[in-house]
PQR file with spaces between the fields and no chain letter, atoms N, CA, C, O and H, PARSE charges and radii, in Angstrom:
ATOM       1  N    MET     1       0.845   -1.181    0.000 -0.4000 1.5000
ATOM       2  CA   MET     1       0.000    0.000    0.000 -0.0000 2.0000
ATOM       3  C    MET     1       0.890    1.245    0.000  0.5500 1.7000
ATOM       4  O    MET     1       1.944    1.260    0.636 -0.5500 1.4000
ATOM       5  N    VAL     2       0.473    2.258   -0.696 -0.4000 1.5000
ATOM       6  CA   VAL     2       1.187    3.530   -0.741 -0.0000 2.0000
ATOM       7  C    VAL     2       1.016    4.226    0.603  0.5500 1.7000
ATOM       8  O    VAL     2      -0.108    4.456    1.049 -0.5500 1.4000
ATOM       9  H    VAL     2      -0.383    2.245   -1.213  0.4000 1.0000
ATOM      10  N    LYS     3       2.112    4.556    1.239 -0.4000 1.5000
ATOM      11  CA   LYS     3       2.026    5.229    2.532 -0.0000 2.0000
ATOM      12  C    LYS     3       2.540    6.658    2.438  0.5500 1.7000
ATOM      13  O    LYS     3       2.215    7.489    3.286 -0.5500 1.4000
ATOM      14  H    LYS     3       3.026    4.370    0.877  0.4000 1.0000
ATOM      15  N    ASP     4       3.322    6.944    1.437 -0.4000 1.5000
ATOM      16  CA   ASP     4       3.943    8.248    1.293 -0.0000 2.0000
ATOM      17  C    ASP     4       3.045    9.163    0.469  0.5500 1.7000
ATOM      18  O    ASP     4       3.346    9.464   -0.686 -0.5500 1.4000
ATOM      19  H    ASP     4       3.585    6.268    0.749  0.4000 1.0000
ATOM      20  N    PHE     5       1.962    9.596    1.058 -0.4000 1.5000
ATOM      21  CA   PHE     5       0.960   10.414    0.388 -0.0000 2.0000
ATOM      22  C    PHE     5       0.869   11.731    1.145  0.5500 1.7000
ATOM      23  O    PHE     5       0.634   11.721    2.354 -0.5500 1.4000
ATOM      24  H    PHE     5       1.717    9.351    1.996  0.4000 1.0000
ATOM      25  N    PRO     6       1.049   12.869    0.471 -0.5600 1.5000
ATOM      26  CA   PRO     6       1.055   14.154    1.182  0.2800 2.0000
ATOM      27  C    PRO     6      -0.307   14.506    1.784  0.5500 1.7000
ATOM      28  O    PRO     6      -1.355   14.170    1.231 -0.5500 1.4000
ATOM      29  N    LEU     7      -0.265   15.183    2.917 -0.4000 1.5000
ATOM      30  CA   LEU     7      -1.493   15.573    3.606 -0.0000 2.0000
ATOM      31  C    LEU     7      -2.093   16.866    3.051  0.5500 1.7000
ATOM      32  O    LEU     7      -3.293   17.100    3.194 -0.5500 1.4000
ATOM      33  H    LEU     7       0.586   15.455    3.365  0.4000 1.0000
ATOM      34  N    PHE     8      -1.273   17.702    2.424 -0.4000 1.5000
ATOM      35  CA   PHE     8      -1.770   19.002    1.960 -0.0000 2.0000
ATOM      36  C    PHE     8      -2.996   18.901    1.050  0.5500 1.7000
ATOM      37  O    PHE     8      -3.955   19.646    1.256 -0.5500 1.4000
ATOM      38  H    PHE     8      -0.298   17.512    2.308  0.4000 1.0000
ATOM      39  N    PRO     9      -3.007   18.006    0.047 -0.5600 1.5000
ATOM      40  CA   PRO     9      -4.213   17.924   -0.799  0.2800 2.0000
ATOM      41  C    PRO     9      -5.466   17.560   -0.004  0.5500 1.7000
ATOM      42  O    PRO     9      -6.566   18.010   -0.328 -0.5500 1.4000
ATOM      43  N    LEU    10      -5.296   16.748    1.029 -0.4000 1.5000
ATOM      44  CA   LEU    10      -6.439   16.372    1.856 -0.0000 2.0000
ATOM      45  C    LEU    10      -6.931   17.561    2.679  0.5500 1.7000
ATOM      46  O    LEU    10      -8.132   17.739    2.878 -0.5500 1.4000
ATOM      47  H    LEU    10      -4.403   16.382    1.292  0.4000 1.0000
ATOM      48  N    GLU    11      -5.991   18.363    3.150 -0.4000 1.5000
ATOM      49  CA   GLU    11      -6.372   19.573    3.882 -0.0000 2.0000
ATOM      50  C    GLU    11      -7.139   20.520    2.959  0.5500 1.7000
ATOM      51  O    GLU    11      -8.128   21.131    3.365 -0.5500 1.4000
ATOM      52  H    GLU    11      -5.015   18.218    2.989  0.4000 1.0000
ATOM      53  N    LYS    12      -6.683   20.633    1.740 -0.4000 1.5000
ATOM      54  CA   LYS    12      -7.361   21.494    0.763 -0.0000 2.0000
ATOM      55  C    LYS    12      -8.786   20.998    0.511  0.5500 1.7000
ATOM      56  O    LYS    12      -9.720   21.798    0.448 -0.5500 1.4000
ATOM      57  H    LYS    12      -5.880   20.137    1.410  0.4000 1.0000
ATOM      58  N    ILE    13      -8.954   19.697    0.368 -0.4000 1.5000
ATOM      59  CA   ILE    13     -10.285   19.114    0.159 -0.0000 2.0000
ATOM      60  C    ILE    13     -11.179   19.408    1.355  0.5500 1.7000
ATOM      61  O    ILE    13     -12.336   19.795    1.188 -0.5500 1.4000
ATOM      62  H    ILE    13      -8.196   19.047    0.420  0.4000 1.0000
ATOM      63  N    ALA    14     -10.648   19.225    2.559 -0.4000 1.5000
ATOM      64  CA   ALA    14     -11.432   19.479    3.772 -0.0000 2.0000
ATOM      65  C    ALA    14     -11.844   20.946    3.858  0.5500 1.7000
ATOM      66  O    ALA    14     -12.971   21.259    4.241 -0.5500 1.4000
ATOM      67  H    ALA    14      -9.709   18.910    2.694  0.4000 1.0000
ATOM      68  N    ARG    15     -10.939   21.828    3.505 -0.4000 1.5000
ATOM      69  CA   ARG    15     -11.271   23.261    3.542 -0.0000 2.0000
ATOM      70  C    ARG    15     -12.311   23.619    2.485  0.5500 1.7000
ATOM      71  O    ARG    15     -13.205   24.425    2.739 -0.5500 1.4000
ATOM      72  H    ARG    15     -10.024   21.574    3.194  0.4000 1.0000
ATOM      73  N    GLU    16     -12.196   23.027    1.312 -0.4000 1.5000
ATOM      74  CA   GLU    16     -13.198   23.274    0.267 -0.0000 2.0000
ATOM      75  C    GLU    16     -14.559   22.721    0.673  0.5500 1.7000
ATOM      76  O    GLU    16     -15.593   23.181    0.188 -0.5500 1.4000
ATOM      77  H    GLU    16     -11.470   22.372    1.105  0.4000 1.0000
ATOM      78  N    ALA    17     -14.555   21.731    1.568 -0.4000 1.5000
ATOM      79  CA   ALA    17     -15.803   21.157    2.074 -0.0000 2.0000
ATOM      80  C    ALA    17     -16.386   21.989    3.212  0.5500 1.7000
ATOM      81  O    ALA    17     -17.481   21.710    3.700 -0.5500 1.4000
ATOM      82  H    ALA    17     -13.715   21.358    1.962  0.4000 1.0000
ATOM      83  N    GLY    18     -15.636   23.024    3.634 -0.4000 1.5000
ATOM      84  CA   GLY    18     -16.161   23.937    4.640 -0.0000 2.0000
ATOM      85  C    GLY    18     -15.435   23.958    5.969  0.5500 1.7000
ATOM      86  O    GLY    18     -15.792   24.748    6.842 -0.5500 1.4000
ATOM      87  H    GLY    18     -14.747   23.251    3.237  0.4000 1.0000
ATOM      88  N    ALA    19     -14.433   23.121    6.153 -0.4000 1.5000
ATOM      89  CA   ALA    19     -13.687   23.112    7.412 -0.0000 2.0000
ATOM      90  C    ALA    19     -12.780   24.333    7.490  0.5500 1.7000
ATOM      91  O    ALA    19     -12.035   24.622    6.553 -0.5500 1.4000
ATOM      92  H    ALA    19     -14.143   22.478    5.444  0.4000 1.0000
ATOM      93  N    GLU    20     -12.845   25.046    8.610 -0.4000 1.5000
ATOM      94  CA   GLU    20     -11.939   26.181    8.807 -0.0000 2.0000
ATOM      95  C    GLU    20     -10.548   25.690    9.183  0.5500 1.7000
ATOM      96  O    GLU    20      -9.539   26.180    8.677 -0.5500 1.4000
ATOM      97  H    GLU    20     -13.450   24.811    9.371  0.4000 1.0000
ATOM      98  N    ARG    21     -10.518   24.713   10.082 -0.4000 1.5000
ATOM      99  CA   ARG    21      -9.253   24.143   10.534 -0.0000 2.0000
ATOM     100  C    ARG    21      -9.397   22.628   10.575  0.5500 1.7000
ATOM     101  O    ARG    21     -10.475   22.095   10.836 -0.5500 1.4000
ATOM     102  H    ARG    21     -11.337   24.315   10.493  0.4000 1.0000
ATOM     103  N    VAL    22      -8.289   21.950   10.312 -0.4000 1.5000
ATOM     104  CA   VAL    22      -8.290   20.488   10.330 -0.0000 2.0000
ATOM     105  C    VAL    22      -7.023   20.039   11.053  0.5500 1.7000
ATOM     106  O    VAL    22      -5.919   20.452   10.698 -0.5500 1.4000
ATOM     107  H    VAL    22      -7.413   22.383   10.099  0.4000 1.0000
ATOM     108  N    SER    23      -7.185   19.195   12.062 -0.4000 1.5000
ATOM     109  CA   SER    23      -6.018   18.726   12.808 -0.0000 2.0000
ATOM     110  C    SER    23      -5.206   17.745   11.967  0.5500 1.7000
ATOM     111  O    SER    23      -5.719   17.108   11.047 -0.5500 1.4000
ATOM     112  H    SER    23      -8.081   18.859   12.351  0.4000 1.0000
ATOM     113  N    ARG    24      -3.937   17.647   12.311 -0.4000 1.5000
ATOM     114  CA   ARG    24      -3.063   16.711   11.615 -0.0000 2.0000
ATOM     115  C    ARG    24      -3.573   15.279   11.796  0.5500 1.7000
ATOM     116  O    ARG    24      -3.540   14.484   10.857 -0.5500 1.4000
ATOM     117  H    ARG    24      -3.521   18.165   13.058  0.4000 1.0000
ATOM     118  N    SER    25      -4.044   14.953   12.998 -0.4000 1.5000
ATOM     119  CA   SER    25      -4.531   13.588   13.235 -0.0000 2.0000
ATOM     120  C    SER    25      -5.771   13.289   12.388  0.5500 1.7000
ATOM     121  O    SER    25      -5.966   12.156   11.948 -0.5500 1.4000
ATOM     122  H    SER    25      -4.071   15.599   13.761  0.4000 1.0000
ATOM     123  N    ALA    26      -6.600   14.297   12.164 -0.4000 1.5000
ATOM     124  CA   ALA    26      -7.771   14.107   11.299 -0.0000 2.0000
ATOM     125  C    ALA    26      -7.333   13.863    9.860  0.5500 1.7000
ATOM     126  O    ALA    26      -7.909   13.026    9.165 -0.5500 1.4000
ATOM     127  H    ALA    26      -6.442   15.217   12.521  0.4000 1.0000
ATOM     128  N    LEU    27      -6.321   14.591    9.418 -0.4000 1.5000
ATOM     129  CA   LEU    27      -5.819   14.403    8.054 -0.0000 2.0000
ATOM     130  C    LEU    27      -5.187   13.022    7.886  0.5500 1.7000
ATOM     131  O    LEU    27      -5.359   12.377    6.851 -0.5500 1.4000
ATOM     132  H    LEU    27      -5.854   15.271    9.983  0.4000 1.0000
ATOM     133  N    VAL    28      -4.461   12.576    8.901 -0.4000 1.5000
ATOM     134  CA   VAL    28      -3.852   11.241    8.848 -0.0000 2.0000
ATOM     135  C    VAL    28      -4.942   10.175    8.799  0.5500 1.7000
ATOM     136  O    VAL    28      -4.834    9.211    8.041 -0.5500 1.4000
ATOM     137  H    VAL    28      -4.321   13.100    9.741  0.4000 1.0000
ATOM     138  N    ALA    29      -5.988   10.344    9.602 -0.4000 1.5000
ATOM     139  CA   ALA    29      -7.099    9.386    9.593 -0.0000 2.0000
ATOM     140  C    ALA    29      -7.788    9.370    8.234  0.5500 1.7000
ATOM     141  O    ALA    29      -8.113    8.303    7.713 -0.5500 1.4000
ATOM     142  H    ALA    29      -6.075   11.127   10.217  0.4000 1.0000
ATOM     143  N    LEU    30      -8.009   10.550    7.660 -0.4000 1.5000
ATOM     144  CA   LEU    30      -8.628   10.636    6.339 -0.0000 2.0000
ATOM     145  C    LEU    30      -7.756    9.944    5.302  0.5500 1.7000
ATOM     146  O    LEU    30      -8.258    9.218    4.444 -0.5500 1.4000
ATOM     147  H    LEU    30      -7.745   11.417    8.084  0.4000 1.0000
ATOM     148  N    LYS    31      -6.453   10.170    5.384 -0.4000 1.5000
ATOM     149  CA   LYS    31      -5.518    9.532    4.455 -0.0000 2.0000
ATOM     150  C    LYS    31      -5.613    8.015    4.556  0.5500 1.7000
ATOM     151  O    LYS    31      -5.665    7.327    3.536 -0.5500 1.4000
ATOM     152  H    LYS    31      -6.046   10.759    6.082  0.4000 1.0000
ATOM     153  N    GLU    32      -5.636    7.489    5.775 -0.4000 1.5000
ATOM     154  CA   GLU    32      -5.700    6.044    5.970 -0.0000 2.0000
ATOM     155  C    GLU    32      -6.987    5.462    5.390  0.5500 1.7000
ATOM     156  O    GLU    32      -6.964    4.419    4.737 -0.5500 1.4000
ATOM     157  H    GLU    32      -5.593    8.048    6.603  0.4000 1.0000
ATOM     158  N    VAL    33      -8.098    6.136    5.630 -0.4000 1.5000
ATOM     159  CA   VAL    33      -9.390    5.666    5.118 -0.0000 2.0000
ATOM     160  C    VAL    33      -9.401    5.693    3.593  0.5500 1.7000
ATOM     161  O    VAL    33      -9.838    4.735    2.955 -0.5500 1.4000
ATOM     162  H    VAL    33      -8.116    6.984    6.161  0.4000 1.0000
ATOM     163  N    LEU    34      -8.923    6.783    3.011 -0.4000 1.5000
ATOM     164  CA   LEU    34      -8.923    6.908    1.552 -0.0000 2.0000
ATOM     165  C    LEU    34      -8.009    5.882    0.894  0.5500 1.7000
ATOM     166  O    LEU    34      -8.366    5.300   -0.130 -0.5500 1.4000
ATOM     167  H    LEU    34      -8.568    7.562    3.529  0.4000 1.0000
ATOM     168  N    LEU    35      -6.840    5.658    1.471 -0.4000 1.5000
ATOM     169  CA   LEU    35      -5.928    4.669    0.898 -0.0000 2.0000
ATOM     170  C    LEU    35      -6.508    3.263    1.000  0.5500 1.7000
ATOM     171  O    LEU    35      -6.387    2.467    0.069 -0.5500 1.4000
ATOM     172  H    LEU    35      -6.550    6.131    2.304  0.4000 1.0000
ATOM     173  N    GLU    36      -7.133    2.961    2.123 -0.4000 1.5000
ATOM     174  CA   GLU    36      -7.754    1.646    2.298 -0.0000 2.0000
ATOM     175  C    GLU    36      -8.892    1.443    1.300  0.5500 1.7000
ATOM     176  O    GLU    36      -9.003    0.387    0.676 -0.5500 1.4000
ATOM     177  H    GLU    36      -7.231    3.608    2.880  0.4000 1.0000
ATOM     178  N    GLU    37      -9.724    2.453    1.160 -0.4000 1.5000
ATOM     179  CA   GLU    37     -10.848    2.360    0.217 -0.0000 2.0000
ATOM     180  C    GLU    37     -10.342    2.268   -1.226  0.5500 1.7000
ATOM     181  O    GLU    37     -10.894    1.521   -2.034 -0.5500 1.4000
ATOM     182  H    GLU    37      -9.634    3.310    1.667  0.4000 1.0000
ATOM     183  N    SER    38      -9.297    3.025   -1.543 -0.4000 1.5000
ATOM     184  CA   SER    38      -8.719    2.982   -2.890 -0.0000 2.0000
ATOM     185  C    SER    38      -8.173    1.599   -3.210  0.5500 1.7000
ATOM     186  O    SER    38      -8.332    1.097   -4.323 -0.5500 1.4000
ATOM     187  H    SER    38      -8.849    3.632   -0.886  0.4000 1.0000
ATOM     188  N    GLU    39      -7.529    0.990   -2.225 -0.4000 1.5000
ATOM     189  CA   GLU    39      -6.989   -0.352   -2.432 -0.0000 2.0000
ATOM     190  C    GLU    39      -8.116   -1.358   -2.658  0.5500 1.7000
ATOM     191  O    GLU    39      -7.997   -2.242   -3.506 -0.5500 1.4000
ATOM     192  H    GLU    39      -7.399    1.397   -1.321  0.4000 1.0000
ATOM     193  N    THR    40      -9.193   -1.229   -1.917 -0.4000 1.5000
ATOM     194  CA   THR    40     -10.350   -2.111   -2.080 -0.0000 2.0000
ATOM     195  C    THR    40     -10.945   -1.956   -3.475  0.5500 1.7000
ATOM     196  O    THR    40     -11.257   -2.949   -4.132 -0.5500 1.4000
ATOM     197  H    THR    40      -9.290   -0.510   -1.228  0.4000 1.0000
ATOM     198  N    ILE    41     -11.102   -0.726   -3.923 -0.4000 1.5000
ATOM     199  CA   ILE    41     -11.653   -0.463   -5.257 -0.0000 2.0000
ATOM     200  C    ILE    41     -10.722   -1.011   -6.334  0.5500 1.7000
ATOM     201  O    ILE    41     -11.183   -1.596   -7.315 -0.5500 1.4000
ATOM     202  H    ILE    41     -10.849    0.080   -3.390  0.4000 1.0000
ATOM     203  N    ALA    42      -9.421   -0.826   -6.157 -0.4000 1.5000
ATOM     204  CA   ALA    42      -8.462   -1.329   -7.139 -0.0000 2.0000
ATOM     205  C    ALA    42      -8.533   -2.849   -7.249  0.5500 1.7000
ATOM     206  O    ALA    42      -8.532   -3.398   -8.351 -0.5500 1.4000
ATOM     207  H    ALA    42      -9.047   -0.351   -5.361  0.4000 1.0000
ATOM     208  N    ARG    43      -8.594   -3.525   -6.107 -0.4000 1.5000
ATOM     209  CA   ARG    43      -8.686   -4.996   -6.132 -0.0000 2.0000
ATOM     210  C    ARG    43      -9.962   -5.465   -6.826  0.5500 1.7000
ATOM     211  O    ARG    43      -9.934   -6.388   -7.640 -0.5500 1.4000
ATOM     212  H    ARG    43      -8.594   -3.079   -5.211  0.4000 1.0000
ATOM     213  N    GLU    44     -11.066   -4.828   -6.501 -0.4000 1.5000
ATOM     214  CA   GLU    44     -12.345   -5.196   -7.120 -0.0000 2.0000
ATOM     215  C    GLU    44     -12.313   -4.904   -8.626  0.5500 1.7000
ATOM     216  O    GLU    44     -12.867   -5.667   -9.417 -0.5500 1.4000
ATOM     217  H    GLU    44     -11.089   -4.078   -5.839  0.4000 1.0000
ATOM     218  N    SER    45     -11.674   -3.817   -9.014 -0.4000 1.5000
ATOM     219  CA   SER    45     -11.558   -3.460  -10.435 -0.0000 2.0000
ATOM     220  C    SER    45     -10.778   -4.511  -11.206  0.5500 1.7000
ATOM     221  O    SER    45     -11.126   -4.846  -12.339 -0.5500 1.4000
ATOM     222  H    SER    45     -11.224   -3.197   -8.371  0.4000 1.0000
ATOM     223  N    VAL    46      -9.728   -5.027  -10.596 -0.4000 1.5000
ATOM     224  CA   VAL    46      -8.941   -6.085  -11.233 -0.0000 2.0000
ATOM     225  C    VAL    46      -9.808   -7.326  -11.434  0.5500 1.7000
ATOM     226  O    VAL    46      -9.758   -7.954  -12.491 -0.5500 1.4000
ATOM     227  H    VAL    46      -9.445   -4.755   -9.676  0.4000 1.0000
ATOM     228  N    LYS    47     -10.599   -7.679  -10.425 -0.4000 1.5000
ATOM     229  CA   LYS    47     -11.500   -8.832  -10.554 -0.0000 2.0000
ATOM     230  C    LYS    47     -12.495   -8.628  -11.695  0.5500 1.7000
ATOM     231  O    LYS    47     -12.771   -9.552  -12.460 -0.5500 1.4000
ATOM     232  H    LYS    47     -10.640   -7.168   -9.567  0.4000 1.0000
ATOM     233  N    LEU    48     -13.030   -7.413  -11.802 -0.4000 1.5000
ATOM     234  CA   LEU    48     -13.988   -7.124  -12.872 -0.0000 2.0000
ATOM     235  C    LEU    48     -13.331   -7.237  -14.245  0.5500 1.7000
ATOM     236  O    LEU    48     -13.924   -7.784  -15.175 -0.5500 1.4000
ATOM     237  H    LEU    48     -12.807   -6.662  -11.180  0.4000 1.0000
ATOM     238  N    ALA    49     -12.115   -6.725  -14.374 -0.4000 1.5000
ATOM     239  CA   ALA    49     -11.397   -6.820  -15.647 -0.0000 2.0000
ATOM     240  C    ALA    49     -11.109   -8.283  -15.989  0.5500 1.7000
ATOM     241  O    ALA    49     -11.276   -8.705  -17.133 -0.5500 1.4000
ATOM     242  H    ALA    49     -11.634   -6.281  -13.619  0.4000 1.0000
ATOM     243  N    GLU    50     -10.677   -9.046  -14.994 -0.4000 1.5000
ATOM     244  CA   GLU    50     -10.402  -10.466  -15.227 -0.0000 2.0000
ATOM     245  C    GLU    50     -11.668  -11.213  -15.632  0.5500 1.7000
ATOM     246  O    GLU    50     -11.631  -12.071  -16.514 -0.5500 1.4000
ATOM     247  H    GLU    50     -10.541   -8.703  -14.064  0.4000 1.0000
ATOM     248  N    HIS    51     -12.774  -10.892  -14.997 -0.4000 1.5000
ATOM     249  CA   HIS    51     -14.048  -11.530  -15.341 -0.0000 2.0000
ATOM     250  C    HIS    51     -14.435  -11.239  -16.796  0.5500 1.7000
ATOM     251  O    HIS    51     -15.035  -12.075  -17.471 -0.5500 1.4000
ATOM     252  H    HIS    51     -12.804  -10.195  -14.281  0.4000 1.0000
ATOM     253  N    ALA    52     -14.080  -10.039  -17.262 -0.4000 1.5000
ATOM     254  CA   ALA    52     -14.360   -9.658  -18.648 -0.0000 2.0000
ATOM     255  C    ALA    52     -13.264  -10.156  -19.597  0.5500 1.7000
ATOM     256  O    ALA    52     -13.240   -9.800  -20.775 -0.5500 1.4000
ATOM     257  H    ALA    52     -13.593   -9.360  -16.713  0.4000 1.0000
ATOM     258  N    LYS    53     -12.360  -10.983  -19.065 -0.4000 1.5000
ATOM     259  CA   LYS    53     -11.254  -11.554  -19.842 -0.0000 2.0000
ATOM     260  C    LYS    53     -10.337  -10.476  -20.417  0.5500 1.7000
ATOM     261  O    LYS    53      -9.890  -10.551  -21.561 -0.5500 1.4000
ATOM     262  H    LYS    53     -12.379  -11.272  -18.108  0.4000 1.0000
ATOM     263  N    ARG    54     -10.074   -9.472  -19.578 -0.4000 1.5000
ATOM     264  CA   ARG    54      -9.147   -8.401  -19.940 -0.0000 2.0000
ATOM     265  C    ARG    54      -8.022   -8.347  -18.922  0.5500 1.7000
ATOM     266  O    ARG    54      -8.190   -8.747  -17.771 -0.5500 1.4000
ATOM     267  H    ARG    54     -10.437   -9.411  -18.649  0.4000 1.0000
ATOM     268  N    VAL    55      -6.876   -7.849  -19.358 -0.4000 1.5000
ATOM     269  CA   VAL    55      -5.776   -7.611  -18.426 -0.0000 2.0000
ATOM     270  C    VAL    55      -5.679   -6.132  -18.072  0.5500 1.7000
ATOM     271  O    VAL    55      -4.977   -5.754  -17.134 -0.5500 1.4000
ATOM     272  H    VAL    55      -6.739   -7.524  -20.294  0.4000 1.0000
ATOM     273  N    THR    56      -6.382   -5.308  -18.821 -0.4000 1.5000
ATOM     274  CA   THR    56      -6.376   -3.867  -18.587 -0.0000 2.0000
ATOM     275  C    THR    56      -7.600   -3.461  -17.780  0.5500 1.7000
ATOM     276  O    THR    56      -8.733   -3.774  -18.146 -0.5500 1.4000
ATOM     277  H    THR    56      -6.953   -5.615  -19.582  0.4000 1.0000
ATOM     278  N    VAL    57      -7.359   -2.762  -16.680 -0.4000 1.5000
ATOM     279  CA   VAL    57      -8.459   -2.211  -15.890 -0.0000 2.0000
ATOM     280  C    VAL    57      -8.907   -0.927  -16.572  0.5500 1.7000
ATOM     281  O    VAL    57      -8.098   -0.041  -16.846 -0.5500 1.4000
ATOM     282  H    VAL    57      -6.438   -2.508  -16.382  0.4000 1.0000
ATOM     283  N    LYS    58     -10.197   -0.837  -16.843 -0.4000 1.5000
ATOM     284  CA   LYS    58     -10.747    0.337  -17.517 -0.0000 2.0000
ATOM     285  C    LYS    58     -11.505    1.219  -16.533  0.5500 1.7000
ATOM     286  O    LYS    58     -11.805    0.822  -15.407 -0.5500 1.4000
ATOM     287  H    LYS    58     -10.855   -1.557  -16.621  0.4000 1.0000
ATOM     288  N    ARG    59     -11.797    2.408  -16.991 -0.4000 1.5000
ATOM     289  CA   ARG    59     -12.546    3.371  -16.184 -0.0000 2.0000
ATOM     290  C    ARG    59     -13.845    2.760  -15.670  0.5500 1.7000
ATOM     291  O    ARG    59     -14.209    2.940  -14.508 -0.5500 1.4000
ATOM     292  H    ARG    59     -11.552    2.730  -17.906  0.4000 1.0000
ATOM     293  N    GLU    60     -14.528    2.047  -16.532 -0.4000 1.5000
ATOM     294  CA   GLU    60     -15.814    1.451  -16.154 -0.0000 2.0000
ATOM     295  C    GLU    60     -15.656    0.444  -15.012  0.5500 1.7000
ATOM     296  O    GLU    60     -16.564    0.284  -14.197 -0.5500 1.4000
ATOM     297  H    GLU    60     -14.233    1.901  -17.476  0.4000 1.0000
ATOM     298  N    ASP    61     -14.504   -0.236  -14.953 -0.4000 1.5000
ATOM     299  CA   ASP    61     -14.247   -1.165  -13.852 -0.0000 2.0000
ATOM     300  C    ASP    61     -14.134   -0.404  -12.529  0.5500 1.7000
ATOM     301  O    ASP    61     -14.679   -0.819  -11.507 -0.5500 1.4000
ATOM     302  H    ASP    61     -13.767   -0.106  -15.615  0.4000 1.0000
ATOM     303  N    ILE    62     -13.421    0.708  -12.574 -0.4000 1.5000
ATOM     304  CA   ILE    62     -13.250    1.539  -11.375 -0.0000 2.0000
ATOM     305  C    ILE    62     -14.599    2.078  -10.913  0.5500 1.7000
ATOM     306  O    ILE    62     -14.921    2.025   -9.727 -0.5500 1.4000
ATOM     307  H    ILE    62     -12.978    1.045  -13.404  0.4000 1.0000
ATOM     308  N    VAL    63     -15.381    2.595  -11.849 -0.4000 1.5000
ATOM     309  CA   VAL    63     -16.687    3.170  -11.508 -0.0000 2.0000
ATOM     310  C    VAL    63     -17.594    2.104  -10.905  0.5500 1.7000
ATOM     311  O    VAL    63     -18.231    2.338   -9.878 -0.5500 1.4000
ATOM     312  H    VAL    63     -15.119    2.638  -12.813  0.4000 1.0000
ATOM     313  N    LEU    64     -17.655    0.947  -11.532 -0.4000 1.5000
ATOM     314  CA   LEU    64     -18.507   -0.129  -11.032 -0.0000 2.0000
ATOM     315  C    LEU    64     -18.028   -0.611   -9.659  0.5500 1.7000
ATOM     316  O    LEU    64     -18.835   -0.820   -8.752 -0.5500 1.4000
ATOM     317  H    LEU    64     -17.138    0.757  -12.367  0.4000 1.0000
ATOM     318  N    ALA    65     -16.743   -0.781   -9.516 -0.4000 1.5000
ATOM     319  CA   ALA    65     -16.190   -1.249   -8.239 -0.0000 2.0000
ATOM     320  C    ALA    65     -16.448   -0.248   -7.118  0.5500 1.7000
ATOM     321  O    ALA    65     -16.650   -0.645   -5.970 -0.5500 1.4000
ATOM     322  H    ALA    65     -16.087   -0.612  -10.252  0.4000 1.0000
ATOM     323  N    SER    66     -16.444    1.015   -7.431 -0.4000 1.5000
ATOM     324  CA   SER    66     -16.657    2.037   -6.397 -0.0000 2.0000
ATOM     325  C    SER    66     -18.100    2.072   -5.915  0.5500 1.7000
ATOM     326  O    SER    66     -18.385    2.616   -4.848 -0.5500 1.4000
ATOM     327  H    SER    66     -16.281    1.337   -8.364  0.4000 1.0000
ATOM     328  N    LYS    67     -19.006    1.499   -6.689 -0.4000 1.5000
ATOM     329  CA   LYS    67     -20.421    1.496   -6.316 -0.0000 2.0000
ATOM     330  C    LYS    67     -20.802    0.264   -5.509  0.5500 1.7000
ATOM     331  O    LYS    67     -21.925    0.174   -5.012 -0.5500 1.4000
ATOM     332  H    LYS    67     -18.774    1.058   -7.556  0.4000 1.0000
ATOM     333  N    ARG    68     -19.888   -0.680   -5.373 -0.4000 1.5000
ATOM     334  CA   ARG    68     -20.179   -1.929   -4.638 -0.0000 2.0000
ATOM     335  C    ARG    68     -19.983   -1.744   -3.161  0.5500 1.7000
ATOM     336  O    ARG    68     -20.180   -2.683   -2.390 -0.5500 1.4000
ATOM     337  H    ARG    68     -18.976   -0.607   -5.777  0.4000 1.0000
């Protein structure tokens, strides 16, 4: 799993969502949740591509996997 992911983009997202201030621990927690969810979606996308007898994961695989 990718662990070296900057916190600044997450802080920007939180601020655009209306947060005035965001603690570092909140940003770290958000990062962990997003990375975990991304990994789950990626794994499911690979399964969908394999089921379709493809080796390439397509956008539609990602979209479908994210809705499960």
